[in-house]
C-alpha positions as CSV (number, residue, x, y, z in Angstrom):
1,M,133.2,80.8,110.1
2,E,131.4,78.5,112.5
3,Q,128.4,76.7,111.1
4,F,125.2,76.9,113.0
5,Y,121.9,74.9,112.7
6,F,120.3,77.7,110.8
7,S,122.9,77.6,107.9
8,K,120.5,75.2,106.0
9,Y,117.9,77.9,106.0
10,E,120.1,80.6,104.4
11,N,118.3,80.4,101.0
12,R,114.8,81.0,102.4
13,Q,113.0,84.0,100.9
14,P,110.7,86.2,103.0
15,Y,107.0,86.5,102.4
16,T,105.6,89.4,100.4
17,A,103.4,91.9,102.2
18,V,99.8,91.7,101.2
19,P,99.0,94.6,98.9
20,S,96.3,97.0,100.0
21,S,92.9,96.4,98.4
22,P,90.1,99.0,98.7
23,W,87.4,96.4,97.9
24,R,88.6,94.0,100.6
25,E,88.7,96.9,103.1
26,F,85.2,98.0,102.1
27,L,84.0,94.4,102.6
28,Y,85.8,94.1,105.9
29,Q,84.4,97.5,107.2
30,Y,80.9,96.4,106.1
31,L,81.2,93.1,108.0
32,V,82.7,94.8,111.1
33,T,79.7,97.1,111.3
34,I,77.3,94.1,111.0
35,N,79.5,92.1,113.5
36,I,79.3,94.8,116.1
37,G,75.5,95.2,115.6
38,I,74.9,91.4,115.9
39,G,77.3,91.4,118.9
40,L,75.2,94.0,120.8
41,W,72.1,92.1,119.9
42,Y,73.6,88.8,121.2
43,F,74.8,90.3,124.5
44,H,71.5,92.0,125.1
45,W,69.9,88.5,124.8
46,R,72.8,87.0,126.8
47,W,72.5,89.2,129.8
48,F,68.7,89.7,130.0
49,Y,67.3,86.4,128.7
50,S,69.8,83.6,128.8
51,L,71.3,83.5,132.4
52,N,70.5,80.5,134.5
53,T,69.1,82.4,137.6
54,E,69.5,79.2,139.7
55,A,73.2,79.2,139.2
56,L,74.2,82.8,138.9
57,W,77.6,82.0,140.5
58,F,78.3,80.1,137.3
59,A,76.3,82.1,134.7
60,I,77.5,85.6,135.5
61,P,81.3,85.0,135.3
62,L,80.8,83.2,131.9
63,A,78.7,86.0,130.5
64,L,81.2,88.6,131.8
65,A,84.1,86.7,130.2
66,E,82.2,86.6,126.9
67,T,81.5,90.4,127.2
68,L,85.2,91.2,127.9
69,A,86.3,89.0,125.0
70,F,83.9,90.9,122.7
71,G,85.3,94.2,123.9
72,S,88.8,92.9,123.1
73,S,87.7,91.7,119.6
74,T,86.0,95.1,119.0
75,L,89.3,96.9,119.7
76,F,91.0,94.5,117.4
77,A,88.4,95.2,114.7
78,V,89.0,98.9,115.0
79,N,92.7,98.3,114.8
80,L,92.3,96.5,111.5
81,W,89.9,99.1,110.0
82,K,92.1,100.5,107.3
83,T,95.5,100.0,105.7
84,R,97.3,103.4,105.2
85,D,100.9,102.8,104.1
86,Y,103.2,105.8,104.1
87,P,104.4,106.7,100.6
88,Q,108.0,105.5,100.0
89,K,110.5,108.1,98.8
90,P,114.0,108.0,97.4
91,P,116.7,107.6,100.1
92,A,117.7,110.7,102.0
93,L,121.4,111.5,101.1
94,Y,122.3,114.7,103.0
95,A,121.6,116.1,106.4
96,N,119.4,118.8,105.0
97,D,117.2,116.1,103.4
98,I,115.8,115.1,106.8
99,L,115.5,118.6,108.3
100,A,112.6,121.1,108.2
101,E,113.1,124.3,106.1
102,T,113.8,126.4,109.3
103,D,116.5,124.0,110.5
104,K,118.6,123.6,107.3
105,L,122.3,123.6,107.8
106,P,124.2,126.5,106.2
107,E,126.7,124.0,104.9
108,D,125.2,120.7,104.0
109,R,127.0,117.4,104.6
110,P,126.3,113.7,103.9
111,L,123.8,111.9,106.1
112,R,125.4,109.9,108.9
113,I,124.0,106.5,109.9
114,D,125.0,104.7,113.1
115,V,124.2,101.0,113.2
116,F,124.0,99.6,116.7
117,L,124.3,95.8,117.4
118,P,123.8,95.4,121.2
119,T,124.9,92.0,122.5
120,Y,125.4,90.4,125.9
121,T,125.7,86.6,125.9
122,E,125.3,85.7,122.3
123,D,127.9,83.6,120.6
124,P,130.5,86.1,119.0
125,E,130.5,83.9,115.8
126,L,126.7,84.3,115.5
127,V,127.1,88.0,115.9
128,R,129.7,87.9,113.1
129,Y,126.9,86.9,110.6
130,S,124.9,90.1,111.6
131,I,128.0,92.3,111.3
132,R,128.8,91.0,107.8
133,D,125.3,91.5,106.6
134,A,125.3,95.0,108.1
135,K,128.5,95.7,106.2
136,N,126.9,94.4,103.0
137,M,124.0,96.9,103.2
138,R,124.0,99.1,100.1
139,R,124.9,102.6,101.1
140,P,123.3,105.3,98.9
141,S,126.2,107.6,98.0
142,P,127.4,109.8,99.8
143,V,125.7,108.5,103.0
144,E,128.2,107.6,105.7
145,V,127.5,104.4,107.7
146,S,129.3,103.4,110.9
147,I,128.7,100.0,112.6
148,F,129.0,99.6,116.4
149,V,129.0,96.4,118.4
150,L,127.7,97.3,121.8
151,D,129.0,94.5,124.0
152,D,127.5,94.4,127.6
153,G,129.3,91.0,128.0
154,K,132.7,92.7,127.9
155,R,134.1,89.7,126.1
156,P,137.6,89.8,124.6
157,E,136.5,87.3,121.9
158,M,133.7,89.6,120.9
159,E,136.2,92.5,120.6
160,V,138.4,90.3,118.4
161,V,135.4,89.6,116.0
162,A,134.6,93.3,115.8
163,D,138.3,94.0,115.0
164,D,138.4,91.2,112.4
165,E,135.4,92.7,110.7
166,G,136.6,96.3,110.8
167,V,133.7,97.7,112.9
168,N,133.7,99.7,116.1
169,Y,133.5,98.0,119.5
170,I,131.9,99.7,122.5
171,T,131.6,98.4,126.0
172,R,131.1,99.9,129.4
173,T,132.2,99.4,133.0
174,D,128.7,98.4,134.3
175,N,125.4,97.0,132.9
176,R,123.1,99.6,134.4
177,R,119.7,99.8,132.8
178,F,120.5,96.8,130.6
179,K,119.8,97.2,126.9
180,A,118.4,100.7,127.4
181,G,121.5,101.7,129.2
182,N,123.7,100.1,126.5
183,L,122.0,102.1,123.8
184,R,122.2,105.3,125.9
185,N,126.0,104.8,126.4
186,A,126.4,104.3,122.6
187,M,124.5,107.4,121.8
188,E,126.9,109.5,124.0
189,L,129.8,108.2,122.1
190,T,128.4,108.5,118.5
191,S,126.9,111.3,116.4
192,G,124.9,109.8,113.6
193,D,121.7,111.6,112.4
194,I,119.8,108.2,112.1
195,L,120.3,105.3,114.5
196,V,119.7,101.8,113.2
197,I,119.0,99.3,116.0
198,L,119.6,95.6,115.3
199,D,119.6,92.7,117.7
200,A,122.6,90.4,117.8
201,D,120.9,87.9,115.5
202,T,119.3,90.5,113.2
203,R,120.7,90.3,109.7
204,P,119.7,93.1,107.4
205,F,119.3,92.6,103.7
206,P,121.4,94.7,101.2
207,K,118.3,96.9,100.5
208,F,117.6,97.8,104.2
209,L,118.8,101.4,104.0
210,E,117.8,102.0,100.4
211,N,114.2,101.2,101.2
212,T,113.8,103.0,104.6
213,L,115.9,106.2,104.6
214,G,113.5,108.0,102.3
215,Y,110.8,108.1,105.0
216,F,113.0,110.6,107.0
217,R,112.6,113.2,104.3
218,D,109.5,114.1,106.3
219,P,111.0,116.0,109.2
220,D,108.2,114.8,111.5
221,I,109.1,111.1,111.2
222,A,110.6,110.0,114.5
223,W,111.3,106.3,113.7
224,V,110.7,103.6,111.2
225,Q,109.9,100.0,112.2
226,T,110.4,97.1,109.8
227,P,109.0,93.6,110.1
228,Q,110.8,91.0,112.1
229,W,110.9,87.8,110.0
230,F,112.1,84.5,111.6
231,Y,113.6,82.6,108.8
232,D,114.3,79.4,110.8
233,T,110.7,78.4,111.7
234,I,109.0,75.3,110.4
235,E,107.5,76.1,106.9
236,G,104.9,73.3,106.9
237,T,103.3,71.6,104.0
238,R,100.8,73.2,101.6
239,L,97.2,71.9,102.1
240,K,96.9,70.7,98.5
241,D,100.2,68.7,98.7
242,W,99.3,67.3,102.2
243,C,95.8,66.2,101.0
244,G,97.2,64.7,97.8
245,R,99.8,62.6,99.6
246,R,97.3,61.3,102.3
247,F,94.1,60.9,100.3
248,G,95.0,61.0,96.6
249,R,94.9,63.4,93.7
250,P,91.2,64.3,93.7
251,I,91.3,65.4,97.4
252,G,94.5,67.2,96.7
253,W,92.7,69.1,93.9
254,L,90.0,70.0,96.4
255,G,92.6,71.3,98.8
256,G,94.0,73.5,96.1
257,L,90.5,74.8,95.4
258,V,90.1,75.8,99.1
259,E,93.4,77.6,98.9
260,K,92.3,79.6,95.9
261,V,89.3,80.9,97.9
262,I,90.9,81.7,101.2
263,G,94.7,81.8,100.5
264,P,97.6,79.5,101.1
265,I,97.2,77.0,104.0
266,H,100.2,75.2,105.6
267,I,99.9,72.1,107.7
268,N,102.2,71.8,110.7
269,Q,103.6,75.3,110.1
270,D,105.4,77.0,112.9
271,L,104.4,74.5,115.6
272,F,105.8,76.7,118.4
273,G,103.8,79.8,117.5
274,S,106.9,81.9,116.8
275,D,105.9,83.5,113.6
276,P,105.1,87.2,114.3
277,R,103.5,87.9,110.9
278,M,100.0,88.4,112.3
279,F,101.3,91.1,114.5
280,Y,103.5,92.9,112.0
281,D,101.5,92.5,108.7
282,C,98.1,93.0,110.2
283,I,98.1,94.7,113.6
284,L,101.1,97.1,113.5
285,R,100.7,97.9,109.8
286,R,97.0,98.9,110.3
287,R,98.0,101.2,113.2
288,M,99.5,103.5,110.6
289,N,95.9,104.6,110.1
290,Y,96.1,106.2,113.6
291,N,99.8,107.2,113.6
292,A,100.2,104.6,116.4
293,A,102.7,102.1,114.9
294,F,105.1,101.7,117.8
295,C,108.7,100.7,117.8
296,C,109.5,97.0,118.4
297,G,113.3,97.3,118.8
298,A,115.2,95.2,116.3
299,G,115.0,96.3,112.7
300,S,114.1,99.9,113.5
301,L,115.6,103.3,112.5
302,H,115.4,106.4,114.8
303,R,115.9,110.1,114.3
304,R,118.5,111.1,116.9
305,E,116.9,114.5,117.4
306,A,113.5,113.0,118.3
307,V,114.9,110.5,120.8
308,Q,117.1,113.2,122.5
309,R,114.3,115.7,122.5
310,A,111.9,113.3,124.1
311,A,114.5,112.4,126.7
312,L,114.9,116.1,127.7
313,I,111.1,116.6,127.9
314,R,110.7,113.5,130.0
315,Y,113.6,114.6,132.2
316,G,111.8,117.9,132.9
317,E,108.5,116.2,133.6
318,E,110.1,113.8,136.1
319,M,111.9,116.7,137.8
320,E,108.7,118.6,138.3
321,K,107.0,115.5,139.6
322,H,109.9,114.9,142.1
323,I,109.7,118.5,143.3
324,K,106.0,118.3,143.8
325,D,106.4,115.1,145.8
326,V,109.1,116.3,148.2
327,T,107.9,119.9,148.7
328,P,104.4,120.1,150.1
329,D,102.4,123.3,149.9
330,M,103.6,125.9,152.5
331,D,102.4,129.2,153.7
332,S,105.8,130.8,153.1
333,P,106.6,131.3,149.4
334,E,110.2,131.9,150.2
335,L,110.6,128.6,152.1
336,Q,108.6,126.9,149.3
337,E,111.0,128.3,146.7
338,A,114.1,127.4,148.7
339,L,112.9,123.8,149.1
340,G,112.1,123.6,145.4
341,F,115.6,124.8,144.5
342,G,117.2,122.2,146.7
343,A,115.0,119.4,145.4
344,R,115.7,120.4,141.8
345,R,119.4,120.5,142.5
346,A,119.4,117.1,144.2
347,F,117.4,115.6,141.3
348,M,119.9,116.9,138.7
349,V,122.8,115.3,140.7
350,D,121.1,112.0,141.2
351,T,119.2,111.5,137.9
352,E,120.6,111.1,134.4
353,V,119.0,112.0,131.1
354,T,118.0,108.7,129.5
355,P,117.3,108.8,125.7
356,Y,116.0,105.2,125.9
357,K,113.9,105.0,129.0
358,Y,114.8,102.0,131.2
359,H,111.7,99.8,131.1
360,V,111.0,96.1,130.6
361,S,109.8,97.1,127.1
362,E,111.9,100.2,126.4
363,D,110.8,100.3,122.8
364,I,107.0,100.6,123.2
365,Y,107.5,103.0,126.2
366,T,109.8,105.3,124.2
367,S,107.2,105.2,121.4
368,L,104.4,106.2,123.7
369,L,106.5,109.2,125.0
370,L,107.4,110.4,121.5
371,H,103.8,110.1,120.3
372,A,102.7,112.1,123.3
373,D,105.3,114.9,122.8
374,Q,103.1,118.0,122.9
375,T,105.8,120.3,121.6
376,H,106.2,118.3,118.3
377,Q,103.7,116.1,116.6
378,W,106.0,113.2,115.8
379,K,104.9,110.5,113.3
380,S,106.0,106.9,113.1
381,V,106.2,104.6,110.1
382,Y,105.8,100.9,109.6
383,H,107.6,99.7,106.5
384,P,105.6,96.6,105.4
385,E,108.4,95.0,103.3
386,V,110.7,92.5,105.0
387,V,114.2,93.9,104.9
388,S,116.0,91.7,107.5
389,K,115.9,88.3,109.0
390,M,116.1,87.0,112.6
391,L,116.2,83.8,114.5
392,S,113.2,82.5,116.4
393,P,113.5,81.8,120.2
394,Q,115.8,78.8,120.5
395,D,114.2,77.0,123.4
396,A,111.2,77.0,125.7
397,L,113.0,79.2,128.3
398,A,113.9,81.8,125.6
399,Y,110.3,81.8,124.3
400,L,108.7,82.2,127.7
401,T,111.2,84.9,128.7
402,Q,110.4,86.9,125.6
403,S,106.7,86.4,126.0
404,F,106.7,87.5,129.7
405,K,108.9,90.5,128.8
406,Y,106.4,91.7,126.2
407,A,103.4,91.0,128.6
408,G,105.0,92.5,131.7
409,G,106.3,95.5,129.9
410,T,103.1,96.3,128.1
411,L,101.0,95.8,131.3
412,D,103.4,98.0,133.2
413,L,102.5,100.9,130.9
414,L,99.0,100.9,132.5
415,R,100.7,101.6,135.9
416,R,103.3,104.1,134.8
417,D,101.6,106.0,132.0
418,N,98.0,105.0,131.4
419,P,97.6,105.8,127.7
420,L,93.9,106.7,128.2
421,K,95.0,109.5,130.5
422,K,98.3,110.5,128.7
423,P,98.2,114.1,127.4
424,G,99.4,114.6,123.9
425,L,98.0,111.4,122.5
426,S,95.2,111.5,119.9
427,P,92.0,109.5,120.5
428,G,93.1,106.9,118.0
429,Q,96.6,106.6,119.6
430,K,95.0,106.2,123.0
431,T,92.7,103.5,121.7
432,M,95.6,101.6,120.0
433,Y,98.0,101.7,123.0
434,F,95.1,100.7,125.3
435,S,94.3,97.8,122.9
436,S,97.8,96.5,123.3
437,I,97.5,96.5,127.1
438,F,93.9,95.2,127.2
439,S,94.8,92.2,125.0
440,Y,97.0,90.7,127.8
441,F,94.0,90.6,130.1
442,A,92.6,87.8,127.9
443,A,94.2,85.4,130.4
444,F,91.5,86.1,132.8
445,W,88.5,85.3,130.6
446,M,90.4,82.4,128.9
447,V,90.6,80.7,132.3
448,I,86.8,81.0,132.7
449,F,86.3,79.6,129.2
450,L,88.6,76.6,130.0
451,I,87.1,75.7,133.3
452,T,83.4,76.0,132.1
453,P,83.2,72.6,130.4
454,P,84.6,70.6,133.3
455,I,82.3,72.4,135.7
456,F,79.3,71.5,133.5
457,F,80.4,67.9,133.1
458,F,81.1,67.2,136.8
459,T,78.1,69.2,138.3
460,D,75.5,68.9,135.6
461,I,74.8,72.6,136.0
462,I,74.5,74.7,132.9
463,P,75.2,78.5,132.8
464,V,72.4,79.2,130.4
465,K,68.7,78.5,130.6
466,G,68.8,75.8,128.0
467,F,70.2,74.8,124.7
468,D,67.0,75.6,122.7
469,L,66.5,77.0,119.3
470,D,66.8,80.6,120.6
471,F,70.2,79.8,122.0
472,F,71.6,78.5,118.7
473,I,70.1,81.3,116.6
474,H,71.9,83.9,118.7
475,I,75.2,82.2,119.3
476,L,75.7,80.7,115.8
477,S,74.9,83.9,113.9
478,F,77.2,85.8,116.2
479,Q,80.1,83.3,115.9
480,L,79.8,82.8,112.2
481,I,79.8,86.5,111.3
482,S,82.8,87.1,113.7
483,Q,84.8,84.3,112.0
484,V,84.1,85.5,108.5
485,T,84.8,89.2,109.5
486,F,88.3,88.5,110.9
487,M,89.2,86.0,108.1
488,I,88.6,88.9,105.7
489,G,90.3,91.4,107.9
490,T,93.5,89.4,108.4
């Protein structure tokens, strides 16, 4: 087997999810309440008493940027309000274990799991690692597991690897709809009750199925998302060790004392900002409180019935929208009906049912549609324990491509399906989906924050009336309570 650069990291162990603490949550909620109150007090002073009226062109944009940033941090604070993990259950073993009482099969059978490994340009030998780890997953008896390599690259060498490893190989004649189309094509050719989606470099641990199949005993669970852990990022040096080497043992002891108070600190850790733990262990995990933990693609499990049902409902909605667009209101009901019939027939000929909606971020979009299904109150689960490992983006281009994909796909939701107006979503779900979208607008106020110091230094114009005691009382109290609040919250 070919050796890759990440082979030296094989023995690394994942982090342990932070256990829920009622006392820490109570302290955080108490601080959030104070933080919002002080924030309102600060911005009342900021807008009515601190603006430099002689340079409003400078003062108002900065105050607006601060206000929008406060709005974003408030949404973040609401997101972190409470940890509500879903209780873990023994693995589901039979088809009837995951069905509602009214849907039980007359003759029960073992649960079927389809593991999808979509690939396009990845090195076949790299994919072999993922295939082997998927094969090594412990399979609770009598669960049946089938592994499928979904190769949109149509590469003979990838087919050889799949054949060597004894797993199924699926390709198609075109690459329509990219990854979403690849998954759709695989769903048409398979029949598993639960779909496991892995990326080409996602390597599940042996306990992956044992620790996640139990959630589907609740017939309302549509999907389960697990953390994505990049095991090849720079680990860094613990603060106590770094201080000890640079400044001697007494300072090292002081660094250890600091870590005892606020937790482990690593110097030079993850220099390229690839570690997604803040997102998974804090943001996505706390969204369980609102049933708003969305799917992030790799490392997720899906109930086939939920995905297909959502696809059919979406298909019907799109058909009705198409008919409304092409058949304006007419005085003749007969002509209106005839035009509607023709439009419906044309739509059915030209449009295919897509279980995974083609979208720049097909995972979050599919999640939004399932959460908004008004015919079934689907629930989602975030499993906090790391049960697989992945590779971080391998170069600047890969990192930027991934980041732009996440940003563009999330922002596009505002245009396609504004969650604030989406029927079927609860107020909490609307707030959480909107929070994801709104966070990407930070680029606008960050630009204002970045250009403010140069404008001040080169023009000698200040955006506030003056740096007097009143200024420092307001801004320092607001900033300090904000820092402490989010340190406790995360």
